[in-house]
C-alpha positions, -999 to 999 in steps of 0.1 A, spaced: -487 -512 585 -470 -505 618 -470 -476 642 -447 -446 639 -446 -417 663 -480 -427 677 -496 -427 642 -512 -458 629 -525 -462 594 -525 -479 561 -513 -467 528 -507 -429 524 -536 -411 507 -531 -388 478 -540 -352 485 -572 -341 468 -573 -308 449 -598 -294 475 -573 -301 503 -544 -282 487 -536 -247 498 -537 -222 469 -516 -190 469 -536 -158 473 -518 -144 442 -498 -157 413 -466 -147 430 -449 -172 452 -416 -164 469 -405 -196 484 -427 -225 497 -454 -203 512 -482 -183 495 -478 -146 495 -498 -113 490 -479 -87 471 -485 -49 470 -463 -32 444 -456 5 441 -440 19 410 -432 54 398 -405 80 390 -385 95 418 -378 132 420 -350 152 435 -370 159 467 -385 132 490 -418 120 476 -450 123 496 -456 93 518 -465 62 498 -486 38 519 -486 0 515 -521 -16 517 -509 -34 548 -477 -37 570 -452 -57 549 -430 -85 562 -406 -86 533 -396 -60 507 -382 -65 473 -370 -34 453 -352 -23 422 -346 9 404 -340 16 367 -320 45 352 -301 57 383 -297 50 420 -324 61 443 -328 68 480 -355 49 500 -369 55 535 -392 31 553 -417 37 581 -440 17 604 -464 46 611 -462 69 580 -447 97 601 -413 86 614 -390 73 587 -357 53 587 -325 68 576 -321 69 538 -309 37 521 -293 42 487 -305 16 462 -280 7 435 -294 6 400 -274 -26 393 -283 -44 424 -320 -54 430 -325 -59 468 -347 -81 490 -349 -75 527 -369 -89 556 -384 -56 568 -418 -46 583 -431 -13 569 -464 3 562 -451 33 542 -421 46 522 -406 76 506 -383 78 476 -361 103 458 -333 104 433 -299 96 449 -282 121 426 -301 153 418 -311 156 381 -306 119 375 -341 103 373 -347 69 388 -378 47 381 -386 25 411 -404 -8 416 -410 -17 453 -430 -47 464 -442 -53 499 -449 -89 507 -467 -108 534 -457 -145 536 -483 -169 550 
């Protein structure tokens, strides 16, 4: 076989099972393995206590059930972003680094159940 881009060789070799990269968890978002830290609960009318992720995320997916909710994200667990209203009918995925969050009901008295996943892509 000839030379291509400075590489010489014969026939391509099949990848062995031991040489394959295995995702850290069952979840895979795209071609790269991921670690997922999921936080779930029921929002109240007041801002929740700080909910810490196990590590700083690189990507966040979220959805709420029942009613809209407000979400604030933070890199230090002290200073939070402006509130983002999350629509009950529109799950959201955003590339965002955060180490903590707070949630509340967007409309007082209308309870929202949240499911927020912080992801690290390798």
